[in-house]
Biopython code that builds the backbone (N, CA, C, O; Angstrom):
import numpy as np
from Bio.PDB.StructureBuilder import StructureBuilder

atoms = [
    (1, "MET", "N", (255.631, 38.527, 101.522)),
    (1, "MET", "CA", (255.461, 39.927, 101.402)),
    (1, "MET", "C", (256.651, 40.889, 101.730)),
    (1, "MET", "O", (256.839, 41.081, 102.931)),
    (2, "PRO", "N", (257.652, 41.653, 100.670)),
    (2, "PRO", "CA", (258.123, 42.281, 101.311)),
    (2, "PRO", "C", (258.663, 43.135, 101.602)),
    (2, "PRO", "O", (258.263, 44.155, 101.040)),
    (3, "ARG", "N", (259.538, 43.279, 102.334)),
    (3, "ARG", "CA", (260.024, 44.445, 103.356)),
    (3, "ARG", "C", (260.324, 45.518, 102.555)),
    (3, "ARG", "O", (260.874, 44.989, 101.589)),
    (4, "PHE", "N", (260.295, 46.999, 102.317)),
    (4, "PHE", "CA", (260.823, 48.050, 102.361)),
    (4, "PHE", "C", (260.997, 48.923, 103.534)),
    (4, "PHE", "O", (260.548, 48.603, 104.635)),
    (5, "HIS", "N", (261.756, 50.219, 103.285)),
    (5, "HIS", "CA", (262.221, 50.821, 104.308)),
    (5, "HIS", "C", (262.194, 51.600, 103.599)),
    (5, "HIS", "O", (262.620, 51.499, 102.448)),
    (6, "LEU", "N", (261.384, 53.182, 104.382)),
    (6, "LEU", "CA", (261.558, 54.566, 103.838)),
    (6, "LEU", "C", (262.498, 55.564, 104.401)),
    (6, "LEU", "O", (261.938, 56.207, 105.288)),
    (7, "ASN", "N", (263.573, 55.877, 104.228)),
    (7, "ASN", "CA", (264.762, 56.807, 104.880)),
    (7, "ASN", "C", (264.401, 58.471, 104.739)),
    (7, "ASN", "O", (264.077, 58.709, 103.575)),
    (8, "ILE", "N", (264.378, 59.329, 105.350)),
    (8, "ILE", "CA", (263.870, 60.260, 105.046)),
    (8, "ILE", "C", (265.316, 60.957, 104.721)),
    (8, "ILE", "O", (266.422, 60.492, 104.996)),
    (9, "PHE", "N", (265.053, 62.051, 104.140)),
    (9, "PHE", "CA", (266.319, 63.070, 104.410)),
    (9, "PHE", "C", (266.154, 63.885, 103.870)),
    (9, "PHE", "O", (266.046, 64.015, 102.651)),
    (10, "SER", "N", (266.059, 65.179, 105.313)),
    (10, "SER", "CA", (265.148, 66.360, 104.871)),
    (10, "SER", "C", (266.192, 67.219, 105.365)),
    (10, "SER", "O", (267.369, 67.338, 105.024)),
    (11, "ASP", "N", (265.087, 68.129, 106.767)),
    (11, "ASP", "CA", (265.970, 69.215, 107.413)),
    (11, "ASP", "C", (266.568, 68.130, 108.805)),
    (11, "ASP", "O", (267.404, 68.576, 109.592)),
    (12, "VAL", "N", (266.026, 66.735, 108.945)),
    (12, "VAL", "CA", (266.504, 65.549, 109.566)),
    (12, "VAL", "C", (266.339, 64.852, 109.149)),
    (12, "VAL", "O", (265.396, 64.515, 108.432)),
    (13, "GLU", "N", (267.752, 64.097, 109.647)),
    (13, "GLU", "CA", (267.446, 62.359, 109.202)),
    (13, "GLU", "C", (266.477, 61.354, 109.924)),
    (13, "GLU", "O", (266.226, 61.320, 111.129)),
    (14, "ALA", "N", (265.968, 60.510, 108.890)),
    (14, "ALA", "CA", (264.898, 59.712, 109.573)),
    (14, "ALA", "C", (265.020, 58.368, 109.316)),
    (14, "ALA", "O", (264.157, 58.074, 108.490)),
    (15, "ARG", "N", (265.620, 57.490, 109.599)),
    (15, "ARG", "CA", (265.984, 56.064, 109.817)),
    (15, "ARG", "C", (265.007, 55.065, 109.256)),
    (15, "ARG", "O", (264.395, 54.977, 110.320)),
    (16, "ASP", "N", (264.377, 54.269, 108.494)),
    (16, "ASP", "CA", (262.918, 53.706, 109.127)),
    (16, "ASP", "C", (263.962, 52.320, 109.285)),
    (16, "ASP", "O", (264.732, 51.748, 108.513)),
    (17, "ASP", "N", (263.542, 52.111, 110.733)),
    (17, "ASP", "CA", (264.507, 50.700, 111.113)),
    (17, "ASP", "C", (263.276, 49.730, 111.299)),
    (17, "ASP", "O", (263.759, 48.701, 111.773)),
    (18, "GLU", "N", (261.747, 49.549, 111.133)),
    (18, "GLU", "CA", (260.503, 49.225, 111.088)),
    (18, "GLU", "C", (260.439, 48.455, 109.064)),
    (18, "GLU", "O", (260.446, 47.270, 108.732)),
    (19, "GLY", "N", (260.406, 49.201, 108.522)),
    (19, "GLY", "CA", (259.749, 49.216, 107.278)),
    (19, "GLY", "C", (258.366, 49.126, 107.156)),
    (19, "GLY", "O", (257.737, 49.348, 108.190)),
    (20, "ILE", "N", (257.607, 48.801, 105.950)),
    (20, "ILE", "CA", (256.545, 48.124, 105.918)),
    (20, "ILE", "C", (256.742, 47.494, 104.510)),
    (20, "ILE", "O", (257.536, 47.698, 103.591)),
    (21, "GLU", "N", (255.447, 46.442, 104.763)),
    (21, "GLU", "CA", (255.595, 45.399, 104.310)),
    (21, "GLU", "C", (254.519, 45.266, 103.150)),
    (21, "GLU", "O", (253.440, 44.719, 103.379)),
    (22, "ARG", "N", (254.844, 45.790, 101.865)),
    (22, "ARG", "CA", (253.925, 45.844, 100.627)),
    (22, "ARG", "C", (254.146, 44.864, 99.954)),
    (22, "ARG", "O", (255.158, 44.279, 100.340)),
    (23, "PRO", "N", (253.361, 44.127, 98.599)),
    (23, "PRO", "CA", (253.423, 43.201, 97.645)),
    (23, "PRO", "C", (253.889, 43.673, 96.477)),
    (23, "PRO", "O", (254.047, 42.985, 95.469)),
    (24, "ASP", "N", (254.209, 45.297, 96.615)),
    (24, "ASP", "CA", (255.421, 45.112, 95.183)),
    (24, "ASP", "C", (256.329, 47.204, 95.569)),
    (24, "ASP", "O", (255.891, 48.196, 96.152)),
    (25, "LEU", "N", (257.251, 46.992, 95.063)),
    (25, "LEU", "CA", (257.890, 48.522, 94.402)),
    (25, "LEU", "C", (256.773, 49.399, 94.772)),
    (25, "LEU", "O", (256.562, 49.854, 95.896)),
    (26, "ASP", "N", (256.021, 49.605, 93.617)),
    (26, "ASP", "CA", (255.116, 50.400, 92.552)),
    (26, "ASP", "C", (254.305, 50.815, 93.614)),
    (26, "ASP", "O", (253.749, 51.913, 93.623)),
    (27, "ARG", "N", (254.166, 49.542, 94.989)),
    (27, "ARG", "CA", (253.049, 50.628, 96.157)),
    (27, "ARG", "C", (253.573, 51.215, 97.209)),
    (27, "ARG", "O", (252.998, 52.069, 97.883)),
    (28, "VAL", "N", (255.136, 50.614, 97.472)),
    (28, "VAL", "CA", (255.721, 51.873, 97.856)),
    (28, "VAL", "C", (256.137, 53.418, 97.296)),
    (28, "VAL", "O", (256.434, 54.454, 97.891)),
    (29, "ILE", "N", (256.024, 53.091, 95.952)),
    (29, "ILE", "CA", (256.677, 54.203, 95.738)),
    (29, "ILE", "C", (255.621, 55.645, 95.868)),
    (29, "ILE", "O", (255.938, 56.773, 96.244)),
    (30, "LYS", "N", (254.130, 55.076, 95.358)),
    (30, "LYS", "CA", (253.067, 56.035, 95.296)),
    (30, "LYS", "C", (252.894, 56.022, 96.656)),
    (30, "LYS", "O", (252.492, 57.125, 97.025)),
    (31, "GLU", "N", (253.024, 55.261, 97.539)),
    (31, "GLU", "CA", (252.794, 55.701, 99.460)),
    (31, "GLU", "C", (253.797, 56.828, 99.913)),
    (31, "GLU", "O", (253.616, 57.784, 100.668)),
    (32, "ALA", "N", (255.065, 56.361, 99.124)),
    (32, "ALA", "CA", (256.183, 57.885, 99.266)),
    (32, "ALA", "C", (255.615, 58.639, 99.230)),
    (32, "ALA", "O", (255.424, 59.427, 100.156)),
    (33, "VAL", "N", (254.890, 58.697, 97.603)),
    (33, "VAL", "CA", (254.561, 60.950, 97.512)),
    (33, "VAL", "C", (253.875, 60.919, 97.936)),
    (33, "VAL", "O", (253.406, 62.055, 97.867)),
    (34, "VAL", "N", (253.018, 60.094, 98.713)),
    (34, "VAL", "CA", (251.592, 60.616, 99.031)),
    (34, "VAL", "C", (252.419, 61.316, 100.575)),
    (34, "VAL", "O", (252.027, 62.475, 100.711)),
    (35, "GLY", "N", (252.933, 61.105, 101.160)),
    (35, "GLY", "CA", (254.266, 61.243, 102.738)),
    (35, "GLY", "C", (255.473, 62.269, 102.084)),
    (35, "GLY", "O", (256.294, 62.879, 102.769)),
    (36, "VAL", "N", (255.398, 62.300, 100.895)),
    (36, "VAL", "CA", (256.701, 63.812, 100.914)),
    (36, "VAL", "C", (256.215, 64.830, 101.008)),
    (36, "VAL", "O", (256.812, 65.773, 101.527)),
    (37, "ARG", "N", (254.200, 64.981, 100.223)),
    (37, "ARG", "CA", (253.768, 66.108, 99.360)),
    (37, "ARG", "C", (253.251, 66.108, 101.351)),
    (37, "ARG", "O", (253.561, 67.142, 101.942)),
    (38, "ASP", "N", (252.934, 65.616, 101.726)),
    (38, "ASP", "CA", (252.712, 65.694, 103.154)),
    (38, "ASP", "C", (253.467, 66.273, 104.357)),
    (38, "ASP", "O", (252.980, 66.653, 105.422)),
    (39, "LEU", "N", (254.965, 66.265, 103.917)),
    (39, "LEU", "CA", (256.077, 66.923, 104.258)),
    (39, "LEU", "C", (256.287, 68.227, 104.028)),
    (39, "LEU", "O", (256.709, 69.062, 104.829)),
    (40, "VAL", "N", (255.772, 68.473, 102.151)),
    (40, "VAL", "CA", (255.728, 69.266, 101.628)),
    (40, "VAL", "C", (254.684, 70.421, 102.931)),
    (40, "VAL", "O", (254.970, 71.117, 103.905)),
    (41, "ALA", "N", (253.688, 70.124, 102.333)),
    (41, "ALA", "CA", (252.304, 70.872, 102.949)),
    (41, "ALA", "C", (252.773, 71.132, 104.082)),
    (41, "ALA", "O", (253.443, 72.162, 103.995)),
    (42, "SER", "N", (252.765, 70.675, 105.236)),
    (42, "SER", "CA", (253.741, 70.954, 106.553)),
    (42, "SER", "C", (254.778, 72.273, 106.844)),
    (42, "SER", "O", (254.740, 73.230, 107.618)),
    (43, "ASN", "N", (255.849, 71.733, 105.658)),
    (43, "ASN", "CA", (256.527, 72.837, 105.642)),
    (43, "ASN", "C", (256.381, 74.411, 105.409)),
    (43, "ASN", "O", (256.871, 75.432, 105.892)),
    (44, "ILE", "N", (255.365, 74.045, 104.323)),
    (44, "ILE", "CA", (254.691, 75.523, 103.696)),
    (44, "ILE", "C", (253.619, 76.030, 105.069)),
    (44, "ILE", "O", (253.845, 77.082, 105.666)),
    (45, "ARG", "N", (252.729, 75.332, 105.353)),
    (45, "ARG", "CA", (251.940, 75.820, 106.618)),
    (45, "ARG", "C", (252.476, 76.537, 107.554)),
    (45, "ARG", "O", (252.083, 77.642, 107.927)),
    (46, "GLU", "N", (253.755, 75.687, 108.121)),
    (46, "GLU", "CA", (255.059, 76.463, 109.334)),
    (46, "GLU", "C", (255.787, 77.329, 108.410)),
    (46, "GLU", "O", (256.425, 78.093, 109.135)),
    (47, "GLY", "N", (255.963, 77.537, 107.500)),
    (47, "GLY", "CA", (256.676, 78.780, 107.291)),
    (47, "GLY", "C", (258.135, 78.410, 106.359)),
    (47, "GLY", "O", (258.582, 78.984, 105.366)),
    (48, "ARG", "N", (258.648, 77.230, 107.111)),
    (48, "ARG", "CA", (260.103, 76.405, 106.126)),
    (48, "ARG", "C", (259.718, 76.659, 105.000)),
    (48, "ARG", "O", (258.641, 76.880, 104.447)),
    (49, "ALA", "N", (261.184, 76.572, 104.625)),
    (49, "ALA", "CA", (261.902, 76.080, 103.385)),
    (49, "ALA", "C", (261.376, 74.812, 102.852)),
    (49, "ALA", "O", (261.208, 73.813, 103.550)),
    (50, "VAL", "N", (261.073, 74.898, 101.356)),
    (50, "VAL", "CA", (260.933, 73.419, 100.717)),
    (50, "VAL", "C", (262.158, 72.995, 99.726)),
    (50, "VAL", "O", (262.338, 73.193, 98.524)),
    (51, "TYR", "N", (262.790, 72.446, 100.553)),
    (51, "TYR", "CA", (264.680, 72.130, 98.925)),
    (51, "TYR", "C", (263.971, 70.793, 98.047)),
    (51, "TYR", "O", (263.294, 69.793, 98.286)),
    (52, "ARG", "N", (264.568, 71.448, 96.947)),
    (52, "ARG", "CA", (263.979, 69.843, 95.673)),
    (52, "ARG", "C", (264.842, 69.095, 96.600)),
    (52, "ARG", "O", (264.146, 68.237, 97.144)),
    (53, "SER", "N", (266.137, 69.049, 97.040)),
    (53, "SER", "CA", (267.115, 67.897, 96.874)),
    (53, "SER", "C", (266.503, 67.172, 98.426)),
    (53, "SER", "O", (266.989, 66.219, 99.036)),
    (54, "HIS", "N", (265.535, 67.830, 98.709)),
    (54, "HIS", "CA", (265.136, 66.431, 100.389)),
    (54, "HIS", "C", (264.770, 65.740, 99.494)),
    (54, "HIS", "O", (264.573, 66.230, 98.382)),
    (55, "ARG", "N", (264.545, 64.149, 99.799)),
    (55, "ARG", "CA", (263.673, 62.695, 99.706)),
    (55, "ARG", "C", (263.621, 61.808, 100.923)),
    (55, "ARG", "O", (263.927, 61.978, 102.103)),
    (56, "ILE", "N", (262.952, 60.443, 99.983)),
    (56, "ILE", "CA", (262.563, 59.910, 100.387)),
    (56, "ILE", "C", (263.082, 58.280, 99.976)),
    (56, "ILE", "O", (262.362, 57.506, 99.345)),
    (57, "GLU", "N", (264.268, 57.988, 100.398)),
    (57, "GLU", "CA", (264.796, 56.355, 99.904)),
    (57, "GLU", "C", (264.161, 55.699, 100.295)),
    (57, "GLU", "O", (263.721, 55.720, 101.444)),
    (58, "ILE", "N", (263.846, 54.665, 99.176)),
    (58, "ILE", "CA", (262.863, 53.472, 99.179)),
    (58, "ILE", "C", (264.213, 52.611, 99.059)),
    (58, "ILE", "O", (265.056, 52.775, 98.178)),
    (59, "THR", "N", (264.286, 51.494, 100.286)),
    (59, "THR", "CA", (265.029, 50.772, 100.105)),
    (59, "THR", "C", (264.749, 49.358, 100.296)),
    (59, "THR", "O", (263.676, 49.244, 100.889)),
    (60, "ASP", "N", (265.291, 48.217, 100.028)),
    (60, "ASP", "CA", (264.712, 46.327, 100.557)),
    (60, "ASP", "C", (265.542, 45.591, 101.843)),
    (60, "ASP", "O", (266.669, 45.889, 102.239)),
    (61, "GLU", "N", (264.895, 44.837, 102.222)),
    (61, "GLU", "CA", (265.615, 44.793, 103.440)),
    (61, "GLU", "C", (267.239, 44.691, 104.086)),
    (61, "GLU", "O", (267.798, 44.893, 105.164)),
    (62, "ALA", "N", (267.465, 44.408, 103.205)),
    (62, "ALA", "CA", (269.069, 44.496, 103.027)),
    (62, "ALA", "C", (269.675, 45.981, 102.921)),
    (62, "ALA", "O", (270.846, 46.339, 103.050)),
    (63, "GLY", "N", (268.918, 46.479, 102.740)),
    (63, "GLY", "CA", (269.575, 47.973, 102.774)),
    (63, "GLY", "C", (269.716, 48.428, 101.000)),
    (63, "GLY", "O", (270.212, 49.412, 100.451)),
    (64, "ASN", "N", (269.298, 47.685, 100.682)),
    (64, "ASN", "CA", (269.284, 48.276, 98.886)),
    (64, "ASN", "C", (268.642, 49.375, 98.062)),
    (64, "ASN", "O", (267.508, 49.345, 97.584)),
    (65, "LEU", "N", (269.597, 50.419, 97.960)),
    (65, "LEU", "CA", (268.442, 51.611, 97.555)),
    (65, "LEU", "C", (267.074, 50.899, 96.843)),
    (65, "LEU", "O", (266.954, 49.675, 96.788)),
    (66, "MET", "N", (266.086, 51.816, 96.319)),
    (66, "MET", "CA", (265.140, 51.009, 94.906)),
    (66, "MET", "C", (264.749, 51.657, 94.375)),
    (66, "MET", "O", (264.647, 51.234, 93.223)),
    (67, "HIS", "N", (264.180, 53.150, 94.552)),
    (67, "HIS", "CA", (263.669, 54.645, 94.909)),
    (67, "HIS", "C", (264.648, 55.508, 95.178)),
    (67, "HIS", "O", (265.739, 55.191, 95.651)),
    (68, "THR", "N", (264.275, 56.682, 94.871)),
    (68, "THR", "CA", (263.992, 57.998, 95.717)),
    (68, "THR", "C", (263.417, 58.269, 94.907)),
    (68, "THR", "O", (263.454, 58.095, 93.689)),
    (69, "VAL", "N", (262.265, 59.174, 96.208)),
    (69, "VAL", "CA", (261.307, 60.119, 95.193)),
    (69, "VAL", "C", (261.732, 61.920, 95.523)),
    (69, "VAL", "O", (260.984, 62.473, 96.330)),
    (70, "TYR", "N", (262.246, 62.303, 95.253)),
    (70, "TYR", "CA", (262.469, 63.429, 95.334)),
    (70, "TYR", "C", (261.405, 64.929, 95.527)),
    (70, "TYR", "O", (260.605, 65.292, 94.665)),
    (71, "PHE", "N", (261.630, 65.618, 96.813)),
    (71, "PHE", "CA", (260.240, 66.395, 96.821)),
    (71, "PHE", "C", (260.180, 67.471, 95.453)),
    (71, "PHE", "O", (259.135, 67.892, 94.956)),
    (72, "GLY", "N", (260.977, 67.657, 95.188)),
    (72, "GLY", "CA", (260.963, 68.938, 94.034)),
    (72, "GLY", "C", (260.030, 68.039, 92.671)),
    (72, "GLY", "O", (259.258, 68.590, 91.885)),
    (73, "ASP", "N", (260.386, 66.506, 92.696)),
    (73, "ASP", "CA", (259.507, 65.879, 91.827)),
    (73, "ASP", "C", (257.763, 65.556, 92.506)),
    (73, "ASP", "O", (257.149, 64.620, 91.995)),
    (74, "VAL", "N", (257.156, 66.280, 93.506)),
    (74, "VAL", "CA", (256.112, 65.131, 93.421)),
    (74, "VAL", "C", (255.321, 66.849, 93.492)),
    (74, "VAL", "O", (254.180, 66.797, 93.950)),
    (75, "ILE", "N", (255.624, 67.748, 93.246)),
    (75, "ILE", "CA", (255.008, 69.603, 93.283)),
    (75, "ILE", "C", (255.286, 69.756, 91.825)),
    (75, "ILE", "O", (256.181, 69.317, 91.102)),
    (76, "ASP", "N", (254.047, 70.660, 91.574)),
    (76, "ASP", "CA", (253.891, 71.372, 90.434)),
    (76, "ASP", "C", (254.215, 73.101, 90.902)),
    (76, "ASP", "O", (253.644, 73.913, 91.630)),
    (77, "LEU", "N", (255.134, 73.111, 90.258)),
    (77, "LEU", "CA", (255.504, 75.107, 90.626)),
    (77, "LEU", "C", (255.711, 75.328, 89.084)),
    (77, "LEU", "O", (256.216, 74.746, 88.124)),
    (78, "ARG", "N", (254.836, 76.848, 89.469)),
    (78, "ARG", "CA", (254.945, 77.293, 88.191)),
    (78, "ARG", "C", (254.838, 78.592, 87.915)),
    (78, "ARG", "O", (253.945, 79.032, 88.640)),
    (79, "ASP", "N", (255.347, 79.560, 87.147)),
    (79, "ASP", "CA", (255.626, 80.577, 86.959)),
    (79, "ASP", "C", (254.008, 81.549, 86.728)),
    (79, "ASP", "O", (254.041, 82.758, 86.496)),
]
sb = StructureBuilder()
sb.init_structure("model")
sb.init_model(0)
sb.init_chain("A")
sb.init_seg("    ")
for serial, (resi, resn, name, xyz) in enumerate(atoms, 1):
    if name == "N":
        sb.init_residue(resn, " ", resi, " ")
    sb.init_atom(name, np.array(xyz, "f"), 0.0, 1.0, " ", f" {name:<3s}", serial, name[0])
structure = sb.get_structure()
């Protein structure tokens, strides 16, 4: 099973050295979206800003960028 790394780039940079094994990239993207929503919710609860450009970068075992999930892409803000 392939191993993917979810590296967080927000107020701090957190590299995922261990990674997770999942059957495919689509599964990892869905998990990353849930993770981003949790991070956004935590920032809101703690009164911190949420930046649309903050992101989780998903890489393969070789470090190749496979997909990016931006904070601004997973929340629905309306006027």
